[in-house]
C-alpha positions as CSV (number, residue, x, y, z in Angstrom):
1,X,-11.6,4.3,-48.1
2,X,-9.1,5.8,-50.5
3,X,-5.9,6.4,-49.1
4,X,-4.7,8.9,-51.9
5,X,-8.1,11.5,-51.2
6,X,-9.7,10.5,-47.5
7,X,-8.5,12.4,-44.8
8,X,-8.4,11.0,-41.6
9,X,-7.8,13.1,-37.9
10,X,-4.7,11.8,-36.0
11,X,-2.5,12.9,-33.3
12,X,0.8,13.5,-33.1
13,X,2.6,12.4,-29.4
14,X,5.8,13.9,-28.5
15,X,8.1,14.8,-25.7
16,X,7.7,18.4,-24.2
17,X,9.3,21.0,-25.9
18,X,9.2,19.5,-28.8
19,X,5.7,20.4,-30.1
20,X,6.6,23.1,-32.3
21,X,9.2,21.2,-34.4
22,X,7.1,18.3,-34.9
23,X,4.3,20.4,-36.3
24,X,6.4,21.6,-39.0
25,X,7.7,18.4,-39.5
26,X,4.2,17.1,-40.3
27,X,3.5,20.2,-42.3
28,X,6.4,19.3,-44.5
29,X,5.0,15.6,-44.6
30,X,1.8,17.3,-45.8
31,X,-0.4,17.0,-42.8
32,X,-3.2,19.9,-42.1
33,X,-2.3,21.1,-38.9
34,X,-5.3,21.6,-36.4
35,X,-3.9,22.4,-33.2
36,X,-0.9,22.1,-31.1
37,X,-0.9,21.4,-27.5
38,X,1.3,20.4,-24.8
39,X,3.1,17.4,-25.4
40,X,0.8,16.5,-28.6
41,X,-0.1,18.3,-32.5
42,X,-3.3,17.1,-33.7
43,X,-3.8,17.0,-37.6
44,X,-5.3,15.5,-40.5
45,X,-3.8,13.6,-43.4
46,X,-4.5,11.0,-46.2
47,X,-3.4,7.5,-45.6
48,X,-0.6,8.1,-47.3
49,X,0.3,10.6,-45.4
50,X,-0.1,8.9,-42.1
51,X,2.1,6.4,-43.2
52,X,4.8,8.9,-44.3
53,X,4.3,10.6,-40.6
54,X,5.2,6.9,-38.8
55,X,8.0,6.1,-40.9
56,X,9.5,9.4,-41.3
57,X,8.7,11.5,-38.1
58,X,12.1,12.0,-36.4
59,X,10.0,13.9,-33.4
60,X,6.8,11.8,-32.5
61,X,6.6,9.3,-30.3
62,X,3.5,7.9,-31.7
63,X,0.8,8.4,-34.2
64,X,-2.7,7.8,-33.0
65,X,-5.9,7.7,-34.8
66,X,-8.7,9.5,-33.2
67,X,-11.9,7.3,-32.8
68,X,-14.1,9.4,-30.4
69,X,-14.1,12.5,-27.3
70,X,-17.1,12.8,-25.5
71,X,-18.3,14.0,-21.8
72,X,-18.4,11.9,-19.4
73,X,-19.7,11.7,-15.7
74,X,-19.9,8.1,-14.8
75,X,-18.0,5.0,-14.9
76,X,-21.1,4.0,-17.1
77,X,-20.7,6.7,-19.7
78,X,-17.3,5.4,-20.3
79,X,-18.6,1.9,-21.2
80,X,-21.7,3.3,-23.2
81,X,-19.6,5.6,-24.7
82,X,-16.7,2.9,-26.0
83,X,-19.4,0.8,-26.5
84,X,-20.9,2.8,-29.5
85,X,-17.6,3.0,-31.6
86,X,-17.6,0.7,-34.5
87,X,-14.6,-1.3,-33.6
88,X,-15.4,-3.9,-36.1
89,X,-14.4,-1.7,-38.4
90,X,-11.2,-1.2,-37.2
91,X,-10.1,-4.7,-36.6
92,X,-11.5,-8.4,-36.6
93,X,-11.6,-10.9,-34.3
94,X,-8.6,-12.5,-34.9
95,X,-6.5,-9.7,-33.8
96,X,-5.2,-9.4,-29.9
97,X,-6.0,-5.8,-28.4
98,X,-4.8,-4.0,-25.5
99,X,-6.0,-1.4,-23.7
100,X,-3.6,1.9,-22.0
101,X,-5.9,4.4,-20.2
102,X,-4.6,7.3,-18.6
103,X,-6.4,10.0,-16.4
104,X,-8.7,9.9,-12.9
105,X,-11.3,11.3,-11.5
106,X,-14.2,10.9,-8.9
107,X,-15.1,8.0,-10.6
108,X,-12.0,6.4,-11.9
109,X,-9.8,6.2,-9.3
110,X,-7.0,4.4,-11.2
111,X,-6.0,3.7,-14.6
112,X,-6.6,-0.4,-14.0
113,X,-10.2,0.0,-13.2
114,X,-10.6,2.8,-16.4
115,X,-8.8,0.0,-19.2
116,X,-11.0,-2.4,-17.7
117,X,-14.2,-0.8,-18.5
118,X,-13.0,0.3,-22.0
119,X,-11.6,-3.4,-22.9
120,X,-14.8,-4.7,-21.9
121,X,-16.9,-2.0,-23.6
122,X,-14.9,-3.5,-27.0
123,X,-15.1,-7.3,-26.2
124,X,-19.2,-7.1,-25.0
125,X,-19.6,-5.5,-28.4
126,X,-18.0,-8.3,-30.4
127,X,-20.0,-10.6,-28.5
128,X,-23.2,-9.2,-29.2
129,X,-22.6,-8.8,-33.0
130,X,-20.7,-12.4,-33.6
131,X,-21.3,-14.2,-30.6
132,X,-17.5,-14.2,-29.7
133,X,-14.4,-12.1,-28.4
134,X,-11.5,-10.9,-29.1
135,X,-8.8,-11.9,-27.4
136,X,-6.6,-9.8,-24.8
137,X,-2.9,-9.5,-24.8
138,X,-1.7,-6.5,-22.8
139,X,2.2,-7.5,-23.8
140,X,2.4,-7.8,-27.6
141,X,-1.2,-7.0,-29.1
142,X,-2.1,-6.7,-32.8
143,X,-4.3,-3.4,-31.5
144,X,-3.4,-1.1,-29.0
145,X,-6.4,1.3,-27.8
146,X,-5.1,4.6,-26.3
147,X,-7.7,6.5,-23.7
148,X,-7.4,9.6,-22.4
149,X,-9.5,11.3,-19.4
150,X,-8.9,14.6,-18.7
151,X,-11.4,17.4,-17.3
152,X,-14.7,15.3,-17.4
153,X,-13.7,14.6,-21.4
154,X,-12.9,11.0,-22.7
155,X,-10.6,10.5,-25.8
156,X,-10.5,7.1,-27.7
157,X,-7.4,6.8,-30.0
158,X,-6.2,3.6,-32.1
159,X,-2.4,3.7,-31.7
160,X,-1.1,3.4,-35.5
161,X,2.9,3.4,-34.7
162,X,3.2,0.5,-32.3
163,X,6.0,0.9,-30.0
164,X,7.5,4.2,-29.6
165,X,9.0,5.9,-32.7
166,X,11.9,6.8,-31.1
167,X,13.1,3.1,-31.1
168,X,14.6,3.3,-34.5
169,X,15.6,0.0,-34.1
170,X,19.8,0.5,-34.4
171,X,20.6,1.0,-30.8
172,X,21.4,-2.6,-29.9
173,X,23.6,-1.6,-27.0
174,X,24.0,1.8,-24.8
175,X,25.3,3.4,-22.6
176,X,24.2,4.8,-19.3
177,X,21.8,7.9,-19.4
178,X,21.5,7.5,-23.4
179,X,19.7,10.2,-25.4
180,X,16.8,9.0,-26.7
181,X,16.7,9.2,-30.7
182,X,14.1,11.6,-31.2
183,X,14.9,13.7,-28.3
184,X,18.8,14.0,-30.1
185,X,17.1,14.7,-33.5
186,X,15.2,17.2,-31.8
187,X,18.6,18.9,-30.6
188,X,20.0,18.8,-34.1
189,X,17.1,20.7,-35.3
190,X,17.3,23.4,-33.2
191,X,21.1,23.6,-33.7
192,X,20.7,24.0,-37.4
193,X,22.3,20.7,-38.5
194,X,19.9,20.4,-41.7
195,X,20.9,23.9,-43.1
196,X,24.7,23.0,-41.6
197,X,24.6,19.7,-43.5
198,X,23.3,20.9,-46.7
199,X,26.4,23.6,-46.7
200,X,28.7,21.2,-46.2
201,X,29.8,21.9,-42.6
202,X,31.1,19.0,-41.0
203,X,29.5,17.8,-37.3
204,X,31.6,16.4,-34.2
205,X,30.3,15.0,-31.1
206,X,33.6,15.2,-28.3
207,X,31.2,12.9,-25.9
208,X,29.6,10.7,-28.1
209,X,28.5,8.0,-25.9
210,X,26.8,5.0,-27.7
211,X,26.8,7.5,-30.8
212,X,23.1,8.3,-31.3
213,X,24.0,12.2,-32.1
214,X,26.1,11.0,-34.6
215,X,23.7,8.1,-35.9
216,X,20.5,10.9,-36.2
217,X,23.0,13.4,-37.8
218,X,23.9,11.1,-40.5
219,X,20.5,10.0,-41.1
220,X,19.3,13.5,-41.4
221,X,22.2,14.7,-43.7
222,X,21.3,11.5,-45.8
223,X,17.7,11.8,-46.2
224,X,17.1,8.4,-44.3
225,X,13.8,7.9,-43.0
226,X,14.1,7.2,-39.1
227,X,11.5,4.1,-39.5
228,X,13.5,2.3,-41.9
229,X,14.5,-0.7,-40.3
230,X,11.3,-1.0,-37.8
231,X,10.1,-4.5,-37.8
232,X,6.5,-3.4,-37.5
233,X,4.2,-0.7,-37.7
234,X,0.2,-1.1,-35.8
235,X,-1.4,0.0,-38.8
236,X,-0.4,-3.4,-40.7
237,X,-3.1,-4.4,-38.0
238,X,-5.6,-1.9,-38.9
239,X,-8.7,-3.2,-41.0
240,X,-8.2,0.2,-43.0
241,X,-4.3,-0.6,-44.2
242,X,-3.9,-0.4,-47.6
243,X,-0.6,-2.5,-48.2
244,X,-0.4,-1.2,-52.0
245,X,0.1,2.6,-50.4
246,X,2.6,1.5,-47.8
247,X,4.7,-0.2,-50.1
248,X,4.9,2.8,-52.4
249,X,6.0,5.0,-49.5
250,X,8.2,2.3,-48.5
251,X,9.8,2.3,-51.7
252,X,10.1,5.9,-51.7
253,X,12.3,6.0,-48.6
254,X,14.1,3.3,-49.6
255,X,15.2,5.1,-53.0
256,X,16.1,8.3,-51.3
257,X,18.3,6.2,-48.5
258,X,20.1,5.1,-51.7
259,X,20.8,8.6,-53.3
260,X,21.6,10.4,-49.5
261,X,24.0,7.8,-49.1
262,X,25.8,8.3,-52.2
263,X,25.6,11.9,-52.1
264,X,27.0,12.5,-48.2
265,X,30.1,14.0,-48.0
266,X,29.9,15.1,-44.3
267,X,32.6,14.4,-42.1
268,X,30.8,13.2,-38.9
269,X,33.0,12.0,-35.8
270,X,32.5,10.7,-32.7
271,X,34.8,11.1,-30.2
272,X,34.8,9.6,-26.0
273,X,37.1,8.8,-23.5
274,X,35.6,5.7,-22.5
275,X,36.9,2.7,-24.8
276,X,33.3,1.1,-24.2
277,X,31.2,3.9,-25.2
278,X,33.2,4.2,-28.5
279,X,32.8,0.3,-29.1
280,X,29.2,0.4,-28.6
281,X,29.0,3.2,-30.9
282,X,30.9,1.8,-33.6
283,X,28.3,-1.4,-33.3
284,X,25.6,0.7,-33.5
285,X,27.1,2.1,-36.3
286,X,27.5,-0.2,-38.0
287,X,24.0,-2.0,-37.3
288,X,22.4,0.8,-39.4
289,X,25.1,0.6,-42.1
290,X,26.7,3.6,-41.8
291,X,29.9,3.0,-40.8
292,X,31.4,4.7,-44.2
293,X,29.9,8.0,-43.0
294,X,30.7,8.2,-39.8
295,X,34.2,7.5,-37.5
296,X,34.3,6.9,-34.5
297,X,37.7,7.3,-31.9
298,X,39.2,7.2,-28.0
299,X,39.9,10.9,-27.4
300,X,39.7,12.6,-24.2
301,X,38.4,16.6,-24.4
302,X,41.8,17.9,-23.8
303,X,43.0,16.4,-27.2
304,X,40.4,18.2,-29.2
305,X,42.2,19.8,-32.4
306,X,41.6,22.0,-34.7
307,X,38.7,20.5,-37.2
308,X,39.4,19.8,-41.1
309,X,36.3,21.1,-42.3
310,X,36.0,25.2,-42.1
311,X,32.4,25.6,-40.4
312,X,30.2,23.0,-38.8
313,X,28.5,21.9,-35.9
314,X,29.8,20.8,-32.5
315,X,27.4,19.2,-30.6
316,X,27.7,16.8,-27.6
317,X,25.4,15.8,-24.4
318,X,27.8,15.7,-21.9
319,X,27.0,14.3,-18.4
320,X,25.1,16.5,-15.7
321,X,26.0,14.9,-12.4
322,X,23.2,13.4,-12.2
323,X,22.6,10.3,-13.4
324,X,26.5,9.9,-14.1
325,X,29.7,11.4,-12.6
326,X,30.2,13.8,-9.9
327,X,29.8,17.6,-9.8
328,X,33.6,18.4,-9.0
329,X,35.1,15.9,-11.3
330,X,32.8,17.1,-14.1
331,X,33.1,20.9,-14.1
332,X,37.0,20.4,-15.2
333,X,35.4,18.3,-18.4
334,X,33.2,21.3,-18.7
335,X,36.2,24.0,-18.6
336,X,38.1,21.9,-21.2
337,X,35.8,21.8,-23.8
338,X,34.9,25.7,-23.1
339,X,38.6,25.9,-24.1
340,X,38.7,23.8,-27.0
341,X,36.0,25.9,-28.2
342,X,37.6,29.4,-27.8
343,X,40.8,28.0,-29.2
344,X,39.5,25.7,-32.2
345,X,36.1,26.0,-33.3
346,X,35.8,30.0,-33.5
347,X,34.1,29.7,-36.8
348,X,32.0,26.5,-35.8
349,X,28.5,26.6,-34.2
350,X,28.5,24.9,-30.7
351,X,25.6,23.0,-29.2
352,X,25.5,21.9,-25.5
353,X,22.6,19.9,-23.9
354,X,23.0,20.6,-20.4
355,X,21.1,19.4,-17.0
356,X,23.1,21.7,-15.0
357,X,23.8,25.2,-15.2
358,X,26.5,25.7,-12.6
359,X,28.4,23.1,-15.1
360,X,27.2,24.9,-18.1
361,X,28.8,28.1,-17.1
362,X,32.2,26.2,-16.5
363,X,32.3,26.7,-20.3
364,X,33.0,30.1,-20.0
365,X,30.6,31.0,-23.3
366,X,27.6,33.5,-23.8
367,X,25.1,31.4,-25.6
368,X,22.9,33.5,-28.4
369,X,20.4,31.2,-27.9
370,X,18.6,28.5,-25.4
371,X,16.1,25.9,-25.8
372,X,13.7,23.9,-22.7
373,X,13.8,20.2,-23.2
374,X,13.1,17.3,-20.8
375,X,15.7,14.5,-21.0
376,X,13.9,11.6,-19.3
377,X,12.6,13.6,-15.9
378,X,15.7,15.8,-16.2
379,X,14.7,19.6,-17.3
380,X,17.6,20.8,-19.7
381,X,18.6,23.5,-21.8
382,X,20.0,23.2,-24.9
383,X,22.8,26.2,-25.2
384,X,23.8,27.0,-28.7
385,X,27.4,29.2,-29.1
386,X,28.5,31.4,-32.3
387,X,30.8,34.1,-30.0
388,X,33.8,31.3,-28.9
389,X,35.2,34.4,-26.9
390,X,35.6,34.0,-23.5
391,X,32.6,35.2,-21.2
392,X,35.0,35.6,-18.1
393,X,37.4,37.8,-20.3
394,X,34.8,39.7,-22.0
395,X,33.3,40.8,-18.5
396,X,36.6,41.3,-16.8
397,X,37.4,43.9,-19.5
398,X,34.2,45.5,-19.6
399,X,34.6,46.0,-15.7
400,X,38.0,46.8,-15.9
401,X,37.7,49.5,-18.2
402,X,35.6,51.1,-15.6
403,X,37.7,50.6,-12.6
404,X,40.0,53.0,-11.5
405,X,43.5,51.8,-9.8
406,X,42.6,48.5,-8.4
407,X,43.1,45.5,-10.8
408,X,40.9,42.7,-10.4
409,X,41.2,38.6,-11.8
410,X,38.8,37.9,-14.5
411,X,37.4,35.6,-11.5
412,X,36.9,38.9,-9.2
413,X,35.1,40.9,-11.9
414,X,32.7,38.6,-12.8
415,X,31.7,38.5,-9.4
416,X,31.7,42.3,-9.1
417,X,29.9,42.2,-12.2
418,X,27.3,40.2,-10.8
419,X,26.5,41.9,-7.6
420,X,26.0,45.2,-9.5
421,X,23.3,43.5,-11.6
422,X,21.8,42.1,-8.8
423,X,21.6,45.4,-7.1
424,X,19.8,46.7,-10.0
425,X,17.4,44.1,-10.5
426,X,16.1,44.3,-6.8
427,X,16.7,48.4,-6.2
428,X,12.8,49.0,-7.4
429,X,11.4,46.2,-5.4
430,X,13.1,47.0,-2.3
431,X,12.4,50.7,-2.5
432,X,8.7,49.8,-3.3
433,X,8.5,47.5,0.2
434,X,10.7,49.6,2.2
435,X,13.2,46.6,2.6
436,X,16.8,47.5,4.1
437,X,17.9,43.5,4.8
438,X,18.2,41.0,1.7
439,X,20.3,38.7,-0.2
440,X,22.1,40.1,-2.8
441,X,24.2,37.2,-4.0
442,X,23.8,33.5,-3.3
443,X,26.5,31.3,-5.4
444,X,25.2,32.3,-8.4
445,X,28.0,31.8,-10.1
446,X,29.2,27.9,-8.6
447,X,32.8,28.5,-8.5
448,X,32.2,30.8,-5.9
449,X,29.8,29.7,-3.6
450,X,28.9,31.9,-1.0
451,X,26.0,33.9,0.4
452,X,25.8,38.0,0.6
453,X,23.4,39.9,2.7
454,X,23.1,43.1,3.2
455,X,21.8,44.8,6.5
456,X,21.6,48.3,5.9
457,X,24.6,49.9,5.7
458,X,26.7,46.1,6.8
459,X,27.6,43.5,4.8
460,X,27.6,39.6,5.5
461,X,29.3,37.3,3.7
462,X,29.0,33.3,4.2
463,X,31.5,31.3,2.1
464,X,30.0,27.9,2.0
465,X,33.4,25.4,2.9
466,X,34.9,24.1,-0.4
467,X,34.7,20.0,-0.5
468,X,37.9,18.1,-0.1
469,X,38.0,17.8,-4.3
470,X,38.9,21.4,-4.2
471,X,42.6,22.2,-3.6
472,X,43.3,24.2,-0.9
473,X,45.0,26.8,-2.8
474,X,42.3,27.0,-5.2
475,X,39.9,27.5,-2.7
476,X,41.9,30.3,-0.8
477,X,42.8,32.1,-4.6
478,X,38.5,31.7,-5.1
479,X,37.5,33.3,-1.6
480,X,40.1,36.2,-1.7
481,X,38.5,36.8,-5.5
482,X,35.4,37.0,-3.8
483,X,36.7,39.8,-1.1
484,X,38.3,41.7,-3.5
485,X,34.7,41.6,-5.5
486,X,32.8,42.9,-2.2
487,X,35.4,45.6,-1.8
488,X,35.1,46.9,-5.0
489,X,31.8,46.7,-4.7
490,X,31.1,48.3,-1.6
491,X,34.4,50.5,-1.1
492,X,32.9,52.2,1.8
493,X,31.9,49.3,3.5
494,X,35.2,47.8,4.2
495,X,34.8,48.2,7.9
496,X,31.3,46.9,7.9
497,X,31.7,43.8,6.3
498,X,31.9,40.5,7.9
499,X,33.4,37.3,5.9
500,X,32.4,33.9,7.4
501,X,33.1,30.3,6.5
502,X,29.8,27.9,6.6
503,X,30.2,23.9,7.3
504,X,28.0,21.5,9.3
505,X,28.2,22.1,13.0
506,X,28.0,18.9,15.8
507,X,27.3,18.8,19.1
508,X,27.7,22.1,21.3
509,X,29.5,23.7,18.2
510,X,26.0,24.4,16.8
511,X,25.7,27.0,18.9
512,X,29.1,28.3,19.7
513,X,30.2,31.4,18.9
514,X,32.4,32.2,15.8
515,X,36.0,33.7,17.1
516,X,36.7,35.3,13.5
517,X,35.7,38.6,14.5
518,X,33.6,40.3,17.5
519,X,30.3,42.4,17.0
520,X,28.1,44.5,18.7
521,X,24.6,43.7,18.5
522,X,22.9,45.8,15.6
523,X,19.0,46.6,15.6
524,X,17.1,46.4,12.3
525,X,13.6,47.1,11.2
526,X,11.5,44.6,9.4
527,X,7.7,46.0,9.0
528,X,6.4,47.2,12.7
529,X,9.0,44.7,14.2
530,X,12.4,45.5,15.6
531,X,15.0,42.8,15.8
532,X,18.4,42.0,17.2
533,X,21.0,40.6,15.0
534,X,24.7,40.2,15.0
535,X,26.9,39.8,12.3
536,X,30.3,38.8,13.9
537,X,29.5,37.0,17.3
538,X,27.6,33.9,15.6
539,X,27.6,31.8,12.4
540,X,24.2,32.4,12.0
541,X,22.7,36.1,12.3
542,X,19.6,36.0,14.4
543,X,17.3,36.6,11.3
544,X,16.5,34.0,8.5
545,X,16.1,36.5,5.5
546,X,14.4,34.2,3.3
547,X,11.2,34.0,6.1
548,X,10.8,37.5,5.4
549,X,7.2,36.6,3.4
550,X,6.7,33.6,5.7
551,X,6.4,35.8,8.7
552,X,4.1,38.0,7.1
553,X,1.6,35.0,6.3
554,X,1.9,33.8,9.9
555,X,1.6,37.1,11.4
556,X,-1.6,37.4,9.5
557,X,-3.3,33.9,10.2
558,X,-2.3,34.2,13.8
559,X,-4.1,37.8,14.9
560,X,-6.7,36.7,17.7
561,X,-5.1,32.9,17.8
562,X,-2.8,30.9,20.1
563,X,1.0,30.8,18.1
564,X,3.2,27.5,18.9
565,X,7.1,28.5,17.4
566,X,8.9,25.2,17.6
567,X,12.4,25.5,17.2
568,X,12.1,29.3,17.5
569,X,15.3,30.5,17.1
570,X,15.4,34.1,17.7
571,X,11.8,34.0,17.6
572,X,11.3,36.6,15.0
573,X,7.9,35.0,13.9
574,X,6.5,35.6,17.4
575,X,7.3,38.7,17.4
576,X,5.8,39.5,14.4
577,X,2.6,37.4,15.1
578,X,2.7,38.8,18.3
579,X,2.8,42.7,16.7
580,X,-0.3,41.6,14.9
581,X,-2.3,40.7,17.5
582,X,-1.7,36.9,18.3
583,X,-3.6,36.0,21.5
584,X,-1.0,34.3,22.8
585,X,1.9,32.0,22.0
586,X,4.8,29.5,23.3
587,X,8.3,29.7,21.5
588,X,10.7,27.1,22.2
589,X,13.8,26.0,21.3
590,X,16.9,23.6,22.9
591,X,19.6,26.8,23.0
592,X,19.9,28.7,25.8
593,X,21.6,31.1,23.8
594,X,18.7,31.2,21.3
595,X,15.9,32.0,24.2
596,X,18.0,34.7,25.8
597,X,18.0,36.4,22.5
598,X,14.5,35.6,21.8
599,X,13.6,37.3,25.1
600,X,15.7,40.5,23.8
601,X,13.3,40.6,20.8
602,X,10.6,40.6,23.2
603,X,11.2,43.5,24.9
604,X,12.7,45.6,22.2
605,X,9.2,45.0,21.0
606,X,7.3,45.2,24.5
607,X,6.0,42.3,24.5
608,X,4.1,41.1,27.4
609,X,5.9,37.9,28.7
610,X,2.7,36.5,30.5
611,X,1.1,36.2,27.2
612,X,4.1,35.6,25.0
613,X,6.0,32.5,26.8
614,X,9.6,31.0,25.9
615,X,10.5,27.4,27.0
616,X,13.9,26.3,27.2
617,X,13.6,22.4,25.7
618,X,14.3,19.6,23.5
619,X,11.6,20.3,20.9
620,X,11.0,16.7,19.9
621,X,11.2,15.2,23.3
622,X,8.3,17.5,24.6
623,X,6.2,17.1,21.7
624,X,6.4,12.9,22.3
625,X,6.2,13.7,26.4
626,X,3.4,16.1,26.7
627,X,0.0,14.8,27.5
628,X,-3.0,14.6,25.1
629,X,-5.0,16.9,27.1
630,X,-2.7,20.1,26.4
631,X,-3.0,23.4,25.3
632,X,-3.7,23.0,21.3
633,X,-2.9,25.8,19.2
634,X,-4.2,27.2,16.1
635,X,-1.1,28.2,14.4
636,X,1.8,26.6,14.6
637,X,5.5,27.1,12.6
638,X,7.4,23.9,12.8
639,X,11.1,25.3,11.3
640,X,13.5,22.4,12.8
641,X,17.3,22.6,11.6
642,X,18.8,20.4,8.6
643,X,20.9,18.3,11.4
644,X,21.4,18.2,14.9
645,X,23.2,15.8,17.3
646,X,23.7,18.3,20.2
647,X,24.5,16.7,23.7
648,X,21.2,18.1,25.2
649,X,18.9,16.0,22.5
650,X,17.9,12.7,23.7
651,X,18.2,11.7,19.9
652,X,19.9,13.4,16.9
653,X,17.9,15.3,14.4
654,X,17.6,14.6,10.4
655,X,15.3,16.3,8.8
656,X,15.2,13.8,6.0
657,X,14.8,10.9,8.0
658,X,12.7,12.3,10.7
659,X,10.7,15.0,9.1
660,X,7.1,12.7,9.2
661,X,7.6,11.8,12.8
662,X,8.0,15.8,13.8
663,X,5.3,16.9,11.5
664,X,2.7,14.5,12.9
665,X,3.8,15.1,16.5
666,X,3.5,18.9,15.7
667,X,-0.2,18.1,14.2
668,X,-1.3,16.6,17.5
669,X,-0.9,19.8,19.3
670,X,-3.0,21.5,16.3
671,X,-6.4,22.7,17.0
672,X,-8.8,21.2,14.6
673,X,-9.2,24.2,12.1
674,X,-5.5,25.1,12.6
675,X,-2.7,25.5,10.4
676,X,0.7,24.2,10.9
677,X,3.5,26.0,8.7
678,X,6.6,23.6,7.8
679,X,9.6,24.9,6.7
680,X,13.6,23.6,6.2
681,X,16.3,25.0,4.2
682,X,18.1,21.2,3.4
683,X,18.4,21.8,-0.6
684,X,17.6,17.8,-1.5
685,X,14.7,17.9,0.9
686,X,11.9,15.6,-0.3
687,X,8.6,15.6,1.3
688,X,7.4,12.0,2.5
689,X,4.1,11.3,0.5
690,X,2.4,9.0,3.3
691,X,1.8,12.9,4.7
692,X,-0.8,13.7,2.3
693,X,-2.7,10.5,2.9
694,X,-3.5,12.3,6.1
695,X,-3.4,16.0,6.2
696,X,-4.2,18.5,3.3
697,X,-0.9,19.7,2.6
698,X,-0.1,22.8,0.3
699,X,2.9,23.9,-1.5
700,X,4.2,27.1,-0.3
701,X,7.3,28.2,-1.7
702,X,6.0,29.7,-4.9
703,X,4.0,32.2,-2.4
704,X,6.9,32.8,-0.1
705,X,9.9,33.2,-2.0
706,X,10.7,37.4,-2.0
707,X,12.2,38.7,-4.8
708,X,16.0,38.2,-3.3
709,X,15.7,34.4,-3.2
710,X,14.3,33.4,-6.4
711,X,17.4,33.0,-7.9
712,X,18.2,30.0,-5.4
713,X,14.9,28.8,-4.3
714,X,15.9,25.4,-3.3
715,X,17.4,27.3,0.2
716,X,13.7,27.8,0.9
717,X,11.1,24.7,1.6
718,X,7.8,26.0,2.9
719,X,4.4,24.0,3.3
720,X,0.9,24.9,5.0
721,X,-0.5,21.6,6.6
722,X,-4.0,21.3,7.9
723,X,-6.2,18.5,9.1
724,X,-8.7,16.8,6.9
725,X,-12.4,17.4,7.4
């Protein structure tokens, strides 16, 4: 093979979100781009170009040589197709091999079986040709074969890079949750660091951790190939490897490094409050030989000062509150960072990678651009800032210029602005669907944690109780700002506005009346149904607005069928089902209050109580003790509370702990072709995957979230569950 002329087809693998950057990088390295797909870029290049991609790519995880792609419908076709590949042209018997197989199908149930098929095909071909077989080493092989099965097509590739290219070799020690090196390079490129560096701008990372962003920034600025420290590339074991061309590529990279370091003038600085992190960063910087070009010191965010360079990039990856730290303590860190940017970095660009939108808002800045990335399993946004003016101050100025006499704080102005914005967005949808009861606000601004619902002319405000970490004076101030914003938004509804504080209830208090304010029942309409609600006497109003779409789906499903409503609350779903032709229903709840409330809803809608029955009972106990020959139901709604330890209950209820037991018990009452709708509002809820082995389970959240709840989908979890045929 003439490595200077013949071109081969390869695939560069990368993390999701990096593909466009990788395509540009490969193009600049001399590759001919064929196609960009999710997590990969397919390209064509000479051997020299392929070597350059392995050595110089700051973004790729692997460079793979395409060997064969073909259609497969059986396991035999996988074996036969892989047997036809000329493996002897790619490596000799002295090399050890491994196979990485991904993808499943009706005939490939697991990747281990797929790997075995391909391995057998390879070794059997060598045995037929030579009488001997190559050795298999799944841990440290010379030759790694990657195979992907997707939509009936099998792609067979040879790994030319070896261990992931993000492993540069300089990171000998690290803090918790470090950025991968190629992700760090990607966000630096998105933040326009190459151009900032070329124009002489400086760089600061105020939460540098083990120094990954600092090192990657210096390597970009000094034109250092990221793969120079790697001990081995997999192409060294490939039969078509040309050591002469590789040495040329390597020598050129070494020359560019020497020149780059001589001309590197940028001020690259890292800070961290953790002395251990600073120590790790210094060691990694020394490992790659950049200690003269990068300085690192112990310094908290609050001590950031005016940079010496007039322009530059402040870039950082602060904790998200998922792997490290807690939200309450981290919010102050974000606030201090935002204040420092506003005070000292007005002519700089800032880039913040955040996996928590609530924390990002604490910066009090407006990003001019955002990019989606994935930091491991955590979806993140890279927020870019150039206007370092306070966002809340800008909003306050704009709103207060329209307001007449009452002067609001920056916080109340932000809330008022958000309410007006949400109202404008929802108005066409409300009119089209004839909806008068809806959610207007749900902790859109994390410091003001509340749900604000509109019921015709009435407003219902539930403030979520502040955590113990928030001082009482601060919580009181925020609540007042919330009230000021609501009164400004609806100045004529002050006597029709109800304020409550929501916290976990226990025992009898779960169903106790709210002593803050008395209120007469209000009748609302939802489609053909009429419901009684009470905005003042109880914590909950009598109807769950997020179940609006769910009630319509259940009503359609239950037409002409037997319906069971477990933990029925005020039986709004039963009313809707009955009005749409349910043949019969049984609604169960432990609370006498809710059963009587349900009875009034039945009366409002003129439902026949001989066909639509109410049962005051502990649902968990009822499900576990009823005989198996009891009536079956065609449609069941199971909507338990997140937690309950009522004294009336035989055992406490924790939805995360107990949901599998409850679902299985309810499914025992489900007709063979029936549908069980399971719902809860626990924000951190995770459905037990064991259930999918027994039942057909479909996540309904996308189809049941109406427009007013799409801003905060965590409050609404719904599944459609059926018996497997």
